C-alpha positions in Angstrom: 100.9 94.3 85.3 98.7 95.4 82.7 96.7 98.6 83.2 93.1 98.5 83.0 91.3 100.0 79.7 88.7 101.7 81.5 88.9 103.9 84.7 85.3 104.2 86.6 84.9 107.0 89.1 83.0 106.2 92.4 81.4 109.3 93.8 82.1 108.7 97.8 78.8 109.5 99.8 79.0 110.4 103.3 78.2 107.3 105.4 74.8 107.1 107.3 73.4 104.1 109.0 70.6 104.1 106.2 72.9 104.3 103.1 75.2 101.8 104.6 72.8 98.8 105.9 73.0 96.7 103.0 76.6 96.3 103.5 76.8 96.2 107.3 76.5 98.7 110.0 77.8 102.3 111.0 78.6 102.2 114.7 78.9 105.9 116.7 79.3 106.5 120.2 76.5 105.8 122.7 76.3 106.8 126.4 78.1 104.2 129.0 75.7 102.2 130.4 73.5 101.6 127.5 72.3 98.1 127.1 72.9 95.9 124.2 70.6 96.4 121.1 70.3 96.4 117.4 72.4 99.8 117.4 75.4 97.7 118.3 77.6 95.7 116.2 75.9 92.5 115.4 79.1 90.5 115.0 79.6 86.8 113.8 82.9 85.5 114.9 81.5 81.9 115.7 83.9 80.1 113.0 87.1 80.9 114.7 89.2 82.7 117.2 88.6 86.5 116.9 91.6 88.7 116.3 91.5 92.4 117.3 94.8 94.3 116.3 95.8 97.6 115.0 97.2 97.9 111.3 99.1 100.6 110.0 98.5 101.3 106.4 100.5 103.7 104.3 99.0 106.1 101.7 98.5 104.4 98.3 96.1 106.6 96.8 92.1 105.9 95.9 92.6 103.5 92.8 91.7 99.7 93.0 91.0 97.0 90.7 90.5 94.0 92.9 87.9 93.8 95.5 87.6 91.0 98.6 85.1 89.4 100.8 85.1 87.2 103.9 82.2 84.6 104.0 83.4 83.1 107.5 82.9 86.2 109.9 82.1 89.9 110.1 84.8 92.3 110.0 84.8 95.6 112.0 87.2 98.7 110.9 87.9 102.0 112.5 90.6 104.9 112.1 92.5 105.8 115.2 93.4 109.6 116.0 90.2 110.7 114.0 91.2 110.5 110.3 88.7 110.1 108.0 88.9 107.5 105.3 87.0 105.6 102.2 85.9 102.3 101.4 84.3 100.7 98.1 81.8 97.9 99.1 79.4 95.9 97.2 76.5 93.9 98.7 77.2 90.2 99.8 76.1 87.9 97.1 77.3 84.4 98.2 75.8 82.7 95.2 78.5 84.6 92.7 82.2 84.8 92.6 82.1 88.6 91.8 80.1 91.4 92.8 77.9 93.5 90.5 79.7 96.3 89.2 76.5 98.7 89.1 76.1 97.9 92.8 79.5 98.8 94.1 79.2 101.8 96.4 82.0 104.3 97.9 81.9 105.8 101.4 83.5 108.6 103.0 83.9 107.4 106.8 84.8 109.9 109.8 87.2 109.1 112.2 84.8 109.3 115.0 83.0 105.9 114.3 83.7 102.3 112.9 82.0 100.0 110.5 80.9 96.2 110.8 80.8 94.8 107.2 78.3 91.6 106.8 79.2 88.3 106.1 80.2 88.3 102.6 80.1 92.0 101.7 82.6 92.9 99.0 85.1 95.6 100.0 88.2 97.5 98.6 90.2 99.6 101.0 90.6 101.5 103.3 91.8 104.4 101.4 92.5 107.9 102.7 94.5 110.9 101.8 96.6 111.1 104.8 100.2 109.8 104.6 99.5 106.7 106.8 96.2 105.7 109.2 96.2 103.3 112.1 93.0 101.1 111.8 91.9 98.7 114.4 90.4 95.7 112.8 88.4 92.8 114.3 88.1 89.6 112.3 89.1 86.1 113.0 92.7 85.2 113.6 93.0 83.5 110.1 90.7 85.7 107.9 93.3 86.8 105.6 94.8 83.2 105.1 91.5 80.9 104.8 88.7 83.4 104.1 89.9 85.8 101.5 88.2 85.7 98.5 89.4 88.4 95.8 87.8 89.4 92.4 90.1 90.9 90.0 88.0 93.5 87.8 91.5 94.3 85.6 91.5 90.6 84.4 87.6 90.0 84.0 86.7 93.3 82.6 89.7 95.5 81.9 88.5 97.7 84.5 89.5 99.8 87.2 88.0 102.2 89.9 88.7 105.6 91.5 86.9 106.7 94.5 86.5 110.6 94.3 
């Protein structure tokens, strides 16, 4: 594996519903009994059988050179045990096979909420500073087999990223 010639740093911003809107939704706690509305996750799981599971990820730093998207469904991610984490994203652009580098953003996500990625949103991570984090993940049962499109910036631009 050849190293990236350039390492671009991405300053992680604290996530808000407003600054994350072009990539998906930030979902926070609501009172029991609240009726469904636009603040709830607007899911698209119609193209298959939903899969809701807990995945354990081990610490791997905050460097990346690949970014992935799913074009058949939305995806929801949230950490368990209140652990904060980071995610790099780029807006959906279904007419292109790679995201625009200048549109990649990084977010710090607290452990008391979850995110829903819009269909086609490019994403790298989750990343975190803990030894491991368990995440709940909602996608389709075969998302990572038939709906997993990855772009490699090391190969295309000799570029890597670091979330700071």
